[in-house]
C-alpha positions as CSV (number, residue, x, y, z in Angstrom):
1,M,0.0,0.0,0.0
2,D,1.2,3.5,-0.8
3,D,2.1,5.2,2.5
4,R,2.0,8.7,1.1
5,P,-0.8,10.8,2.7
6,R,-3.7,11.2,0.5
7,T,-4.9,14.7,-0.6
8,P,-8.0,15.7,-2.6
9,T,-7.0,16.3,-6.3
10,R,-10.3,16.8,-8.2
11,T,-11.7,20.1,-9.2
12,S,-14.6,20.0,-6.7
13,L,-13.0,19.9,-3.3
14,A,-15.9,18.1,-1.7
15,D,-15.8,15.4,-4.3
16,G,-12.0,15.0,-3.7
17,V,-12.6,14.7,0.0
18,Y,-15.3,12.2,-0.5
19,E,-13.1,10.0,-2.7
20,V,-10.2,10.2,-0.2
21,L,-12.6,9.2,2.7
22,M,-14.0,6.4,0.7
23,A,-10.5,5.1,0.0
24,Q,-9.6,5.2,3.7
25,L,-12.8,3.2,4.4
26,M,-12.0,0.6,1.7
27,D,-8.4,0.3,2.8
28,G,-9.4,-0.2,6.5
29,E,-7.8,3.1,7.6
30,L,-11.1,4.1,9.0
31,R,-12.5,1.3,11.2
32,P,-16.1,0.2,11.9
33,E,-17.5,2.4,14.7
34,Q,-14.5,4.8,14.7
35,Q,-15.4,8.3,15.7
36,L,-14.9,10.8,12.9
37,N,-13.7,14.1,14.0
38,I,-14.3,16.8,11.5
39,D,-11.6,19.2,12.7
40,G,-9.1,16.4,12.8
41,L,-10.0,15.2,9.2
42,A,-9.8,18.8,7.9
43,K,-6.3,19.2,9.4
44,S,-5.1,15.8,8.1
45,L,-6.4,16.6,4.5
46,A,-5.4,20.3,4.6
47,V,-8.8,21.5,3.8
48,S,-11.6,23.6,5.6
49,Q,-14.3,21.9,7.6
50,T,-16.9,22.6,4.8
51,P,-15.9,20.0,2.3
52,I,-15.3,17.5,5.1
53,R,-19.0,18.1,6.2
54,E,-20.3,17.8,2.7
55,A,-18.3,14.6,2.1
56,L,-19.6,13.0,5.4
57,A,-23.1,13.9,4.5
58,R,-22.8,12.0,1.2
59,L,-21.2,9.0,3.0
60,E,-24.0,9.0,5.5
61,S,-26.5,8.8,2.6
62,T,-24.7,5.5,1.6
63,G,-24.9,4.1,5.0
64,L,-21.1,3.8,5.4
65,V,-21.1,6.4,8.2
66,R,-23.6,7.5,10.7
67,R,-24.4,10.8,12.3
68,E,-25.4,10.7,16.0
69,A,-27.1,13.5,17.9
70,L,-24.5,15.5,20.0
71,R,-21.8,13.0,19.0
72,G,-21.1,13.8,15.3
73,Y,-20.1,11.1,12.7
74,R,-19.0,7.6,13.2
75,V,-18.1,4.9,10.8
76,A,-21.0,2.4,10.5
77,P,-20.6,-0.9,12.5
78,L,-20.1,-4.3,11.0
79,Y,-23.3,-6.0,9.7
80,T,-24.9,-8.5,12.2
81,D,-25.3,-12.0,10.8
82,R,-29.1,-11.1,10.4
83,E,-28.4,-8.0,8.4
84,L,-26.0,-9.7,6.1
85,D,-28.5,-12.5,5.5
86,D,-31.3,-10.1,4.8
87,L,-29.2,-8.1,2.4
88,M,-28.2,-11.0,0.4
89,D,-31.7,-12.5,0.4
90,A,-33.1,-9.2,-1.0
91,R,-30.5,-9.2,-3.7
92,A,-31.4,-12.8,-4.6
93,V,-34.9,-11.5,-5.2
94,V,-34.2,-8.4,-7.3
95,E,-31.1,-9.3,-9.3
96,P,-32.3,-12.7,-10.8
97,S,-35.5,-11.0,-12.0
98,S,-33.4,-8.3,-13.4
99,T,-31.1,-10.7,-15.1
100,Y,-34.2,-12.5,-16.7
101,F,-35.4,-9.3,-18.4
102,A,-31.9,-8.1,-19.3
103,T,-31.5,-11.3,-21.2
104,T,-34.5,-10.7,-23.3
105,R,-33.9,-6.9,-23.8
106,M,-30.1,-6.2,-24.1
107,P,-28.7,-6.1,-27.6
108,D,-25.8,-8.3,-28.3
109,A,-23.3,-5.5,-28.4
110,A,-24.4,-4.5,-24.9
111,L,-23.2,-7.9,-23.6
112,D,-19.6,-7.2,-24.4
113,P,-19.0,-4.7,-21.5
114,L,-20.1,-7.7,-19.2
115,A,-17.4,-9.8,-20.6
116,A,-14.9,-6.9,-20.1
117,S,-15.9,-6.7,-16.4
118,I,-15.3,-10.5,-16.1
119,D,-11.9,-10.1,-17.7
120,A,-11.1,-7.2,-15.2
121,L,-12.0,-9.5,-12.3
122,R,-9.7,-12.1,-13.5
123,T,-6.7,-9.8,-13.9
124,I,-6.9,-7.1,-11.3
125,P,-4.6,-7.7,-8.3
126,H,-6.5,-9.2,-5.3
127,G,-6.3,-11.7,-2.6
128,P,-6.7,-11.8,1.2
129,D,-3.4,-10.0,1.6
130,H,-4.3,-7.3,-1.0
131,H,-6.2,-4.7,0.8
132,D,-6.6,-2.1,-1.9
133,V,-9.5,-3.8,-3.5
134,R,-11.3,-0.8,-5.0
135,A,-10.7,-1.7,-8.6
136,Y,-11.8,-5.3,-8.1
137,W,-15.0,-4.2,-6.5
138,R,-15.7,-1.7,-9.1
139,A,-15.4,-4.3,-11.8
140,D,-17.8,-6.7,-9.9
141,E,-20.2,-3.8,-9.3
142,R,-20.1,-2.8,-12.9
143,F,-21.2,-6.4,-13.9
144,H,-24.3,-6.3,-11.8
145,D,-25.1,-2.7,-12.5
146,L,-25.1,-3.3,-16.4
147,I,-27.4,-6.1,-16.0
148,V,-29.9,-4.3,-13.8
149,R,-29.8,-1.3,-16.2
150,G,-30.2,-3.6,-19.1
151,A,-33.5,-5.0,-17.6
152,D,-34.9,-1.6,-18.6
153,N,-37.3,-1.6,-15.6
154,V,-37.2,1.5,-13.5
155,F,-38.8,-0.3,-10.5
156,L,-36.2,-3.0,-10.4
157,L,-33.5,-0.3,-10.9
158,N,-34.7,1.7,-8.0
159,A,-35.0,-1.4,-5.9
160,Y,-31.3,-2.2,-6.8
161,R,-30.2,1.2,-6.2
162,S,-31.6,1.2,-2.7
163,F,-29.0,-1.6,-1.9
164,G,-26.2,0.7,-3.0
165,G,-24.5,1.8,0.3
166,T,-25.4,-1.4,2.0
167,V,-23.6,-3.6,-0.6
168,Q,-20.6,-1.3,-0.3
169,R,-20.7,-1.6,3.5
170,F,-20.8,-5.3,3.3
171,R,-17.8,-5.2,1.0
172,L,-15.7,-2.7,2.7
173,F,-16.0,-4.2,6.1
174,S,-15.4,-7.8,5.1
175,E,-11.9,-7.3,6.5
176,R,-10.2,-10.1,4.5
177,G,-9.7,-8.6,1.1
178,V,-10.8,-10.6,-1.9
179,T,-11.1,-14.3,-1.2
180,D,-13.5,-15.6,-3.8
181,A,-12.2,-14.2,-7.1
182,D,-12.0,-17.5,-8.9
183,A,-15.5,-18.4,-7.8
184,A,-16.8,-15.0,-8.8
185,V,-15.3,-15.2,-12.3
186,H,-16.8,-18.6,-12.8
187,E,-20.3,-17.6,-11.6
188,H,-20.3,-14.4,-13.6
189,S,-19.3,-16.3,-16.6
190,A,-22.1,-18.7,-16.2
191,V,-24.6,-15.8,-16.1
192,L,-23.1,-14.1,-19.2
193,E,-23.1,-17.5,-21.1
194,A,-26.7,-18.0,-20.5
195,M,-27.5,-14.4,-21.5
196,R,-25.5,-14.9,-24.8
197,R,-27.8,-18.0,-25.5
198,R,-30.8,-15.8,-24.8
199,D,-31.7,-18.4,-22.1
200,A,-33.6,-16.1,-19.8
201,D,-34.6,-18.7,-17.3
202,G,-31.0,-20.0,-17.2
203,A,-29.5,-16.7,-16.7
204,R,-32.0,-15.9,-14.0
205,D,-31.1,-19.2,-12.1
206,A,-27.3,-18.6,-12.6
207,M,-27.6,-15.1,-11.0
208,R,-29.6,-16.5,-8.1
209,R,-27.0,-19.2,-7.5
210,H,-24.2,-16.6,-7.6
211,I,-25.9,-14.3,-5.1
212,L,-26.6,-17.2,-2.6
213,A,-23.0,-18.4,-3.1
214,V,-21.7,-14.9,-2.2
215,K,-23.9,-15.0,0.8
216,A,-22.4,-18.4,1.9
217,R,-18.9,-17.2,1.4
218,A,-19.5,-14.0,3.2
219,R,-20.8,-16.0,6.2
220,Q,-17.7,-18.2,6.0
221,D,-15.4,-15.2,6.0
222,R,-17.2,-13.7,8.9
223,D,-17.0,-17.0,10.9
224,A,-13.2,-17.1,10.1
225,L,-12.8,-13.8,11.9
226,R,-14.3,-14.7,15.1
């Protein structure tokens, strides 16, 4: 990991601060339930408190941080086993249905970016000892996002969007880096192969198997940390 201090570099200072704080969450520099001191963050990033407050408000909307009355902001805690199960069960309802409709509605050319995201999962550095996993998770998220958008159903898309911050929270606080890359590549490939065949039922079932397998692996990772 690069030990040089991060500083915001984008034109919008609030956007830059948001990206820096997100990176610190992903890399484990900001720990679950850690208190976030606005003045301290402003000093460490050499900015005023205003972009810090704006960035924290955005992070609060994702569920990654929480604002408590009279106590300020705090990094969200780890999921409970029940919360983790509920999240993955909800995904196992929305995403297979989205995959079914995407298989019937996405043109052939729109399937190529799905293949590119799988190639990225296969080649991006990862592993339990590789903690900077942002690029890997972005490639994984792109696969799922493209499929839900490809379903062309605003209600399914809104349901999927409601998971946004919670899925990131599940990923960011898994604490073991990427441990299932080979399985994920295999499962994503099975979904795509069924979509290329225009087998909507098969693609739906492959996505459901993938989500439930991710759920099982997440529980195994959580158990291994105890």
